[in-house]
C-alpha positions, 0 to 999 in steps of 0.5 A, a space after each residue: 273262093 268257097 261260097 255258101 247260101 245262108 237261108 234264114 226263115 222261122 218257118 221250119 218246113 219252108 227253110 228245110 224245103 229250100 235247103 233241100 232244093 239248093 243241095 240237090 243242085 250241088 249248092 252249099 247252104 246253111 240254115 238259120 231259124 232267126 236273123 239273130 242266130 245268123 248274125 251271131 255266127 257271121 264272120 268276115 271270111 264267109 262268102 256267098 249270098 243270103 236268102 231271108 224271109 221278110 216276116 220273122 219274130 224278133 228281128 225281121 228281114 228289113 232289120 237284118 238288111 240294115 244290120 248287115 249294112 251297118 257292119 259292112 257285110 257285102 254279101 248279096 241278099 235275096 228277100 222272100 216275101 208274101 204277097 201282102 209284104 211287097 211294099 216291105 220288099 220294095 223298101 228292102 230293095 231301096 236298102 240294097 237288097 239284090 232281089 225279092 221273090 214272092 211266095 209261092 215261088 217256082 224252084 227255077 225262080 229262086 235258083 235263078 236268083 241265087 245263081 245271079 247273087 252268087 255271080 255278083 258275090 264272085 265279082 265283088 270278091 275278085 275286086 276285094 282280093 285285088 284291092 288287098 293285093 294292091 294294098 300289100 304292094 303299096 305298103 312296100 313303097 318307101 315314103 319317097 316312092 309314095 311321094 313320087 307315086 302321088 305326083 305321078 297320079 296328079 299328072 306331073 312329069 318327071 321333070 316337074 316331080 324333080 323340081 317339086 321334090 328337090 331331087 334330080 331328074 335321074 333320081 325321079 326316073 329310078 324311083 318311078 321304075 321302083 314304084 312300077 316294079 313294086 306295084 307290078 304295073 305294066 303301064 302308067 294307066 294301070 299304075 294310076 288305077 292301082 294307086 286310086 284303088 289303094 287310096 280308096 281302100 
């Protein structure tokens, strides 16, 4: 999955310098002079991480973090802060920011933070991709197969499921085999994990 580092800073020189550093490291990046201009182009198919300054005219870094949280954006966020803004950066951490870095910073410091954020993003993307795949499989189940799956997740035996649904033991076995096949589960524990992930979505 292609990842981009989105750099948001109203300071043209600082923004261009960071973009240059990222690109010399072979990292794809895009820059924005304001939080609003970034939000205006943001869409759900974008993957990567966000690097934003705290103090900016209009919407500041903290307001951007809150806005991203409200729209469900899960890209990790790194906040760049001046020394006087450390309390603000701590507030940002409480709001879910992945890291904050004080100016002036060494190239290695920002690169380490960015690579760490991209690893987090990759992990989240993998979970989301798996969730989507499970949801698609779950959607192929018939109503009766879903009923059987729910009873399996509740810990009922085939005999108990048969009694509760008023069907034969053999029929439950057939439905359960169909569920395992459609969900592409290799074991009961994997099937339960999948079912819980589908329910949580």
